[in-house]
C-alpha positions as CSV (number, residue, x, y, z in Angstrom):
1,M,0.0,0.0,0.0
2,A,1.4,3.4,-0.9
3,S,1.9,5.9,1.9
4,E,0.1,9.2,1.3
5,V,1.6,12.5,2.3
6,T,-0.8,15.5,2.6
7,H,1.1,18.8,2.9
8,T,-0.5,21.6,4.9
9,A,2.7,23.2,6.1
10,A,3.8,25.9,3.7
11,T,7.4,25.1,2.9
12,F,8.6,25.8,-0.7
13,A,9.0,22.1,-1.5
14,D,5.3,21.4,-0.5
15,H,4.1,23.7,-3.3
16,L,6.0,21.8,-6.1
17,P,2.8,20.2,-7.5
18,V,1.1,23.5,-8.2
19,L,4.3,25.3,-9.3
20,Q,4.7,22.5,-11.9
21,I,1.8,24.1,-13.8
22,L,2.0,27.7,-12.6
23,V,5.4,28.4,-14.0
24,P,4.6,27.8,-17.7
25,F,1.0,28.9,-17.2
26,I,2.1,32.4,-16.0
27,A,4.9,32.5,-18.6
28,A,2.4,32.3,-21.4
29,P,0.5,35.5,-20.9
30,L,3.7,37.1,-19.8
31,T,5.2,36.4,-23.2
32,V,2.3,38.3,-24.8
33,L,2.3,41.2,-22.3
34,I,6.0,41.8,-22.8
35,G,5.4,41.5,-26.5
36,S,9.1,41.2,-27.3
37,R,10.1,38.8,-30.0
38,A,13.6,38.6,-28.6
39,L,12.4,37.6,-25.2
40,A,9.6,35.1,-26.3
41,W,12.0,32.1,-26.7
42,P,14.1,32.7,-23.5
43,I,10.9,33.0,-21.4
44,A,9.6,29.7,-22.9
45,F,12.9,27.9,-22.4
46,V,13.5,29.1,-18.8
47,S,10.0,28.2,-17.7
48,S,10.3,24.8,-19.4
49,A,13.7,24.1,-17.7
50,I,12.3,25.1,-14.2
51,A,9.3,22.8,-14.8
52,A,11.7,20.0,-15.7
53,V,13.6,20.4,-12.4
54,I,10.3,20.4,-10.5
55,A,9.2,17.2,-12.3
56,F,12.5,15.5,-11.5
57,A,12.2,16.4,-7.8
58,L,8.6,15.1,-7.8
59,L,9.7,11.8,-9.4
60,M,12.5,11.3,-6.8
61,K,9.9,11.9,-4.0
62,T,7.4,9.4,-5.3
63,M,9.8,6.6,-6.5
64,G,9.4,4.9,-3.1
65,G,5.6,4.6,-3.6
66,E,4.7,7.8,-1.8
67,V,1.6,9.7,-3.0
68,I,1.7,13.5,-2.7
69,S,-1.7,15.2,-2.2
70,Y,-1.8,19.0,-2.6
71,H,-5.0,20.8,-1.7
72,L,-5.6,24.0,-3.8
73,G,-6.4,27.0,-1.7
74,G,-6.3,24.8,1.4
75,W,-9.6,23.3,0.6
76,A,-9.5,19.6,1.4
77,P,-10.9,17.2,-1.2
78,P,-13.5,16.1,-2.2
79,L,-14.8,19.7,-1.9
80,G,-11.6,21.3,-3.0
81,I,-9.5,20.6,-6.0
82,E,-6.6,18.2,-5.3
83,Y,-3.3,17.8,-7.2
84,R,-2.2,14.3,-6.7
85,V,1.3,13.1,-7.6
86,D,2.5,9.4,-7.6
87,A,5.1,7.5,-9.5
88,A,2.9,7.1,-12.6
89,N,2.2,10.8,-13.2
90,A,5.6,12.0,-12.0
91,F,7.1,9.8,-14.7
92,V,4.8,11.4,-17.3
93,L,5.5,14.9,-16.0
94,L,9.3,14.3,-16.3
95,L,8.9,13.0,-19.9
96,V,6.8,16.1,-21.0
97,C,9.2,18.5,-19.3
98,A,12.4,16.9,-20.5
99,I,11.1,16.7,-24.1
100,S,9.9,20.3,-24.0
101,T,13.3,21.6,-22.6
102,I,15.3,19.7,-25.2
103,V,13.0,20.6,-28.2
104,L,13.0,24.3,-27.4
105,P,16.6,25.0,-28.4
106,F,16.0,23.0,-31.6
107,A,12.7,25.0,-32.1
108,R,14.5,28.4,-32.1
109,T,16.2,27.7,-35.5
110,S,13.4,25.6,-36.9
111,V,10.6,28.1,-36.0
112,A,12.7,31.0,-37.4
113,A,12.9,29.2,-40.8
114,E,9.3,27.9,-40.9
115,I,7.2,30.7,-39.3
116,P,7.2,34.5,-40.1
117,K,8.9,36.6,-37.4
118,R,5.7,38.5,-36.5
119,Q,4.1,35.3,-35.3
120,H,7.0,34.2,-33.0
121,T,5.6,35.8,-29.8
122,L,2.2,34.2,-30.3
123,F,3.8,30.9,-31.3
124,Y,5.7,30.6,-28.0
125,T,2.6,31.7,-26.1
126,A,0.5,28.9,-27.6
127,Y,3.4,26.5,-27.0
128,L,3.6,27.3,-23.3
129,L,-0.2,27.0,-23.0
130,C,-0.1,23.6,-24.6
131,F,2.8,22.6,-22.3
132,A,1.0,23.8,-19.2
133,G,-2.2,22.1,-20.2
134,L,-0.4,18.7,-20.7
135,L,1.2,19.1,-17.2
136,G,-2.1,20.0,-15.7
137,V,-3.8,16.9,-17.2
138,A,-1.1,14.7,-15.6
139,V,-1.0,16.3,-12.2
140,T,-4.7,16.9,-11.3
141,G,-6.7,14.6,-9.1
142,D,-10.0,16.2,-10.1
143,A,-12.0,14.6,-13.0
144,F,-13.4,17.8,-14.4
145,N,-10.1,19.5,-14.1
146,V,-8.7,16.9,-16.4
147,F,-11.2,18.0,-19.0
148,V,-10.3,21.7,-18.5
149,F,-6.6,21.1,-18.9
150,L,-7.2,18.8,-21.8
151,E,-9.0,21.6,-23.6
152,I,-6.3,24.2,-22.8
153,S,-3.7,21.9,-24.4
154,S,-5.9,20.9,-27.3
155,L,-7.0,24.5,-28.3
156,S,-3.4,25.6,-28.3
157,T,-2.4,22.5,-30.2
158,Y,-4.8,23.4,-33.0
159,V,-3.2,26.8,-33.3
160,L,0.3,25.3,-33.3
161,I,-0.6,22.9,-36.1
162,A,-2.2,25.7,-38.1
163,Q,1.2,27.6,-37.9
164,G,2.5,25.1,-40.5
165,S,0.3,26.8,-43.1
166,Y,3.0,29.3,-44.0
167,R,4.9,26.4,-45.7
168,D,1.9,24.3,-46.7
169,K,-1.8,25.4,-46.7
170,R,-2.8,21.8,-45.9
171,A,-1.8,22.5,-42.3
172,L,-5.1,24.5,-42.0
173,T,-7.2,21.6,-43.0
174,A,-5.1,19.3,-40.7
175,A,-5.7,21.6,-37.8
176,F,-9.5,21.9,-38.7
177,D,-9.8,18.0,-38.8
178,Y,-8.1,17.7,-35.5
179,L,-10.3,20.5,-34.1
180,M,-13.4,18.5,-35.2
181,M,-12.2,15.2,-33.9
182,G,-10.8,16.7,-30.7
183,T,-14.1,18.5,-30.0
184,I,-16.0,15.2,-30.4
185,G,-13.5,13.5,-28.1
186,A,-13.8,16.2,-25.5
187,T,-17.6,16.1,-25.7
188,F,-17.6,12.4,-25.1
189,F,-15.2,12.8,-22.3
190,V,-17.2,15.5,-20.5
191,I,-20.4,13.5,-20.9
192,G,-18.6,10.6,-19.2
193,I,-17.5,12.9,-16.4
194,G,-21.1,14.2,-16.1
195,L,-22.5,10.6,-15.8
196,L,-19.9,9.8,-13.1
197,Y,-20.9,12.9,-11.2
198,M,-24.6,11.9,-11.6
199,A,-23.8,8.4,-10.2
200,T,-21.4,9.5,-7.4
201,G,-22.0,13.1,-6.6
202,T,-18.3,14.0,-6.6
203,L,-15.6,15.0,-9.0
204,N,-12.5,14.0,-7.0
205,M,-11.1,10.9,-8.6
206,A,-10.2,9.1,-5.4
207,D,-13.7,9.8,-4.0
208,I,-15.3,8.6,-7.3
209,A,-13.3,5.4,-7.0
210,D,-14.5,4.7,-3.5
211,R,-18.2,5.4,-4.3
212,I,-18.1,3.2,-7.4
213,A,-16.6,0.4,-5.2
214,E,-19.4,0.9,-2.7
215,Q,-22.4,0.9,-5.1
216,G,-21.0,-1.7,-7.6
217,S,-21.5,-1.5,-11.3
218,N,-24.7,0.1,-12.6
219,R,-25.7,1.3,-16.0
220,T,-24.8,4.9,-15.4
221,V,-21.3,4.0,-14.3
222,R,-20.9,1.7,-17.3
223,S,-22.1,4.4,-19.7
224,A,-19.6,6.8,-18.1
225,F,-16.8,4.4,-18.6
226,A,-17.7,3.9,-22.3
227,F,-18.0,7.6,-23.0
228,I,-14.6,8.3,-21.2
229,V,-12.8,5.5,-23.1
230,V,-14.1,6.7,-26.5
231,G,-13.4,10.4,-25.7
232,I,-9.9,9.8,-24.5
233,G,-9.4,7.2,-27.3
234,L,-9.7,10.0,-29.8
235,K,-7.0,12.0,-28.1
236,V,-4.8,8.9,-27.8
237,A,-5.4,8.1,-31.5
238,I,-6.4,4.5,-30.7
239,Y,-6.9,2.7,-34.0
240,P,-9.4,3.4,-35.7
241,L,-9.9,6.8,-33.9
242,H,-6.6,8.0,-35.3
243,L,-7.7,9.8,-38.5
244,W,-6.7,13.3,-37.2
245,L,-3.1,12.3,-36.5
246,P,-1.3,11.6,-39.8
247,N,-2.1,15.1,-41.3
248,S,-1.5,16.9,-38.1
249,Y,2.0,15.5,-37.7
250,T,2.8,15.9,-41.4
251,F,1.9,19.5,-41.9
252,A,2.6,21.0,-38.5
253,P,5.9,22.9,-38.1
254,S,8.8,20.5,-37.4
255,A,9.4,21.6,-33.8
256,V,5.6,21.3,-33.0
257,T,5.5,17.7,-34.4
258,A,8.7,16.8,-32.4
259,F,7.0,18.1,-29.2
260,L,3.5,16.7,-29.8
261,A,4.5,13.3,-31.1
262,A,6.6,12.7,-27.9
263,T,4.1,14.1,-25.4
264,A,0.4,14.7,-26.3
265,T,-0.7,11.1,-27.1
266,K,1.4,9.9,-24.1
267,V,-0.4,12.2,-21.7
268,A,-3.7,11.0,-23.1
269,I,-2.7,7.3,-22.6
270,Y,-1.8,8.3,-19.0
271,V,-5.4,9.6,-18.5
272,L,-6.8,6.4,-19.9
273,M,-4.6,4.4,-17.5
274,R,-5.6,6.7,-14.6
275,F,-9.3,6.2,-15.2
276,V,-9.1,2.4,-15.9
277,F,-6.9,1.6,-12.9
278,S,-7.5,4.3,-10.3
279,V,-11.1,5.4,-10.8
280,F,-12.9,2.3,-12.2
281,R,-10.3,-0.2,-10.7
282,P,-9.1,-3.4,-12.3
283,D,-11.8,-5.4,-10.6
284,F,-14.5,-3.5,-12.4
285,S,-15.5,-6.3,-14.8
286,F,-16.8,-4.0,-17.5
287,A,-13.4,-2.3,-17.7
288,N,-11.7,-5.7,-17.8
289,N,-13.9,-6.9,-20.7
290,T,-13.4,-3.6,-22.6
291,L,-9.6,-3.9,-22.4
292,E,-9.6,-7.6,-23.3
293,F,-12.1,-7.7,-26.1
294,I,-11.9,-4.2,-27.6
295,I,-8.6,-2.5,-26.7
296,I,-6.3,-5.5,-27.2
297,P,-7.7,-6.5,-30.7
298,F,-7.5,-2.9,-31.9
299,A,-4.0,-2.5,-30.5
300,I,-2.8,-5.5,-32.4
301,L,-4.6,-4.3,-35.5
302,A,-2.9,-0.9,-35.1
303,M,0.5,-2.6,-34.8
304,F,0.1,-4.2,-38.3
305,A,-2.3,-1.9,-40.2
306,A,-0.4,1.3,-39.4
307,S,3.0,-0.3,-40.0
308,F,1.8,-1.5,-43.4
309,I,0.6,2.0,-44.3
310,A,4.0,3.4,-43.1
311,I,5.9,1.2,-45.4
312,F,4.2,2.7,-48.5
313,Q,4.6,6.4,-47.6
314,S,6.7,8.7,-49.7
315,D,6.9,11.4,-47.0
316,F,9.3,10.8,-44.1
317,K,7.1,12.8,-41.7
318,R,3.9,10.9,-42.7
319,M,5.7,7.6,-42.3
320,L,6.7,8.5,-38.8
321,A,3.1,9.6,-38.1
322,Y,1.8,6.2,-39.0
323,S,4.5,4.5,-37.1
324,S,3.3,6.4,-34.0
325,I,-0.1,4.9,-34.4
326,A,1.5,1.4,-34.5
327,Q,3.7,2.2,-31.4
328,I,0.6,3.4,-29.5
329,G,-0.7,-0.1,-30.2
330,Y,2.2,-1.6,-28.3
331,I,1.6,0.7,-25.3
332,L,-2.2,-0.2,-25.2
333,L,-1.4,-3.9,-25.6
334,G,0.8,-3.7,-22.5
335,I,-2.0,-1.9,-20.6
336,G,-4.6,-4.4,-21.8
337,F,-2.7,-7.4,-20.3
338,L,-3.9,-6.1,-16.9
339,T,-0.7,-7.6,-15.3
340,Q,2.2,-5.8,-13.6
341,T,4.6,-6.9,-16.3
342,G,2.3,-5.7,-19.0
343,L,1.7,-2.4,-17.4
344,T,5.4,-1.9,-16.7
345,A,6.0,-2.6,-20.5
346,G,3.3,-0.1,-21.5
347,I,4.5,2.7,-19.2
348,S,8.2,2.1,-20.1
349,H,7.3,2.0,-23.9
350,L,5.4,5.3,-23.4
351,F,8.7,6.9,-22.2
352,N,11.0,5.1,-24.7
353,H,8.8,5.8,-27.7
354,G,8.5,9.5,-26.6
355,I,12.3,10.0,-26.7
356,T,12.6,8.0,-29.9
357,K,10.0,10.0,-31.7
358,A,11.4,13.3,-30.5
359,A,14.8,12.3,-32.0
360,L,13.3,11.2,-35.3
361,F,11.1,14.2,-35.8
362,M,13.9,16.6,-34.8
363,G,16.1,14.8,-37.4
364,V,13.3,15.3,-40.1
365,G,13.2,19.0,-39.0
366,A,16.9,19.4,-39.6
367,L,16.6,17.7,-43.0
368,V,13.6,19.9,-43.9
369,L,15.6,23.0,-42.9
370,R,18.4,22.2,-45.5
371,T,16.4,20.4,-48.3
372,G,13.1,22.2,-47.9
373,S,11.0,19.0,-47.9
374,S,10.4,15.8,-46.0
375,F,9.7,13.7,-49.2
376,Y,12.1,10.8,-49.7
377,S,12.7,12.0,-53.3
378,R,14.1,15.3,-52.0
379,L,16.3,13.6,-49.3
380,E,18.2,11.2,-51.5
381,G,21.9,11.2,-50.6
382,A,21.5,13.5,-47.7
383,G,23.4,11.0,-45.6
384,R,26.6,12.1,-47.3
385,T,26.0,15.9,-47.1
386,M,24.4,15.9,-43.6
387,P,26.3,13.0,-41.9
388,W,25.6,14.0,-38.2
389,T,21.9,14.6,-38.8
390,S,21.5,11.3,-40.7
391,A,23.4,9.3,-38.1
392,A,21.1,10.5,-35.4
393,V,18.1,9.6,-37.5
394,V,19.5,6.1,-38.0
395,I,19.9,5.7,-34.2
396,G,16.3,6.8,-33.7
397,G,15.2,4.4,-36.4
398,L,17.0,1.5,-34.7
399,S,15.2,2.3,-31.4
400,L,11.9,2.4,-33.3
401,I,12.5,-1.1,-34.6
402,G,13.6,-2.3,-31.1
403,V,17.2,-3.3,-31.9
404,P,19.1,-4.6,-28.8
405,G,21.1,-1.8,-27.2
406,T,18.4,0.8,-27.8
407,A,15.6,2.1,-25.6
408,G,12.9,0.6,-27.9
409,F,14.3,-2.9,-27.4
410,I,13.9,-2.8,-23.6
411,S,10.2,-2.0,-23.5
412,K,9.4,-4.4,-26.4
413,W,11.3,-7.2,-24.6
414,V,9.3,-6.6,-21.4
415,L,6.1,-6.6,-23.5
416,V,7.0,-10.0,-25.0
417,Q,7.7,-11.3,-21.5
418,A,4.3,-10.0,-20.4
419,A,2.6,-11.9,-23.3
420,L,4.5,-15.1,-22.4
421,E,3.7,-14.7,-18.7
422,K,0.0,-14.8,-19.6
423,G,0.6,-17.8,-21.9
424,W,-0.3,-15.8,-24.9
425,W,2.6,-17.0,-27.1
426,P,0.8,-16.1,-30.4
427,V,0.6,-12.5,-29.2
428,A,4.3,-12.6,-28.4
429,L,5.0,-13.7,-32.0
430,L,2.7,-10.9,-33.3
431,I,4.8,-8.3,-31.3
432,V,8.0,-9.7,-33.0
433,A,6.4,-9.9,-36.4
434,S,5.1,-6.3,-36.3
435,S,8.6,-5.1,-35.2
436,L,9.9,-6.7,-38.4
437,L,7.6,-4.5,-40.4
438,A,9.3,-1.5,-38.8
439,V,12.6,-2.9,-40.2
440,I,11.2,-2.3,-43.7
441,Y,10.1,1.3,-43.3
442,V,13.3,2.3,-41.4
443,W,15.4,0.6,-44.1
444,R,13.7,2.7,-46.7
445,V,14.9,5.8,-44.9
446,I,18.5,4.4,-44.6
447,E,18.4,3.5,-48.3
448,T,17.2,7.0,-49.2
449,L,19.9,8.8,-47.1
450,Y,22.9,6.6,-47.8
451,L,22.4,4.4,-50.9
452,K,20.9,6.7,-53.5
453,P,22.9,9.3,-55.4
454,A,22.5,12.8,-54.0
455,T,20.2,15.0,-56.1
456,G,18.8,18.5,-56.0
457,D,19.0,20.4,-52.7
458,A,20.3,17.3,-50.8
459,A,23.4,17.3,-53.0
460,T,24.3,20.9,-52.0
461,A,22.9,20.7,-48.4
462,T,25.2,21.6,-45.5
463,E,25.1,20.1,-42.0
464,A,22.3,21.4,-39.7
465,P,23.4,24.2,-37.3
466,A,24.7,23.2,-33.8
467,S,21.5,24.6,-32.1
468,M,19.6,21.8,-33.9
469,L,22.3,19.1,-33.8
470,I,22.9,19.3,-30.0
471,P,19.2,18.7,-29.0
472,L,18.9,16.0,-31.7
473,W,22.0,14.2,-30.4
474,I,20.9,14.5,-26.8
475,M,17.8,12.6,-27.8
476,A,19.7,10.1,-30.0
477,A,22.1,9.5,-27.1
478,A,19.1,9.0,-24.7
479,C,17.8,6.3,-27.1
480,I,21.1,4.4,-26.5
481,Y,21.6,5.3,-22.9
482,F,18.2,4.0,-21.8
483,G,18.9,0.8,-23.9
484,F,21.5,-0.1,-21.3
485,D,20.6,1.8,-18.1
486,T,17.0,0.8,-17.3
487,Q,17.1,1.9,-13.6
488,I,15.0,5.0,-14.2
489,T,12.7,3.7,-17.0
490,I,11.9,0.2,-15.7
491,G,12.3,1.2,-12.0
492,A,9.8,4.1,-12.3
493,S,7.5,2.0,-14.6
494,Q,7.4,-0.9,-12.1
495,T,6.6,1.5,-9.2
496,A,3.9,3.2,-11.3
497,A,2.5,-0.2,-12.3
498,Q,2.3,-1.4,-8.7
499,G,0.6,1.8,-7.6
500,L,-2.0,1.6,-10.5
501,L,-2.7,-2.1,-10.1
502,A,-3.2,-1.7,-6.3
503,G,-5.7,1.0,-7.0
504,A,-3.5,2.8,-4.4
505,V,-4.2,6.2,-5.9
506,G,-7.9,5.6,-5.6
507,M,-7.8,4.6,-1.9
508,A,-9.0,7.3,0.4
509,H,-7.1,7.5,3.7
């Protein structure tokens, strides 16, 4: 059983859960009020770095199984809003903050090349709002608050994706499609929250969990669960609710794609886990059946269907977008096993896929800067003219496949173990088979970069600037580092899995 710490004494460290969100949240309007283009990026970077330090401190505090409960305005839950931090969401907070802090130096050059100067202040404002919204979703213990923060991050995401329209007008339709799908998802989610409130009379997640446990499963609670899973499923891009994702990732500015691909869907998966394990609890048979008979089959379908589509793409960005849908399948498969090993695999793959995709999308961004396009035909031979960028892309590609010695291998290996643990050896074979499909689409990239003669812009391209290469290589190095040192990734994932499976976060003390 996790121990819970409720802080009433006002030391600085006690306010870390609220400062986690407040720092970027205050920095966003500050960027607009100051109105200086020169200061927009430094404000965004500093607030992101501070948030990363706070997230690391919170993870260290919760690694032992401790749960931090912070009461906003001193109002105790369930009447007041509670921010609740355990190993599961501290791990997600660290991923979001680390990705943001590393992507921002890359973004400075990338955004300058892809977005007009007059828009930079507003771009970083929207970025900070999106960042704060994602952190809020992860940290809050109030169900309605999840919806509020989800909308803050989503609305700013639509704006960020639409910024790609300066290069390609299709970014506007991509943003509009996402707006439509995202609104439907949010509506379903908030209807689910409303039904939960109707059944339990409370919005505090821990309190909802206790009341559902007391009154058992009734039709209102089941309907709420269904609405919440579909609503969040749209945000997660669960196959076949993924239709907004390929265009959004393809036409958004490179820096935006690198940030969103590594964080937005991961936070949505965390929300799904939080509701399934902490609110409805694993012993809620309706949730069990949903995972086993709906989520797992669609996860396996995503692993193959999206990988097949990725193989036939002619655009590097779009290929990575489809591969993201396949990788989300692996994460959901791990969650669907409903075992500690499966959940550990899902949570660690959530982190490992986040760093892998950030590296790959930053690599694409650097190639786009020099060649002007992410189409394979325009990138032929770039491996010779942009060796450092291309090498980092290859490392990211190997991690995407799950080659031993990379981060991607570790979580896929644990996922295979989880399948074998349940005696589902055909599923273990399917995991390996779908990883072999990744070999095909990653090989196409390697072939394009290294084995084809350099033509057009790629032949005359120069290496990407250091401001892009350094963040790119930090991510590429992380893909290798976490392939050997699994103490943080597997350690935090196991602690998070134990906490979620025990329903510890849902237990009122």
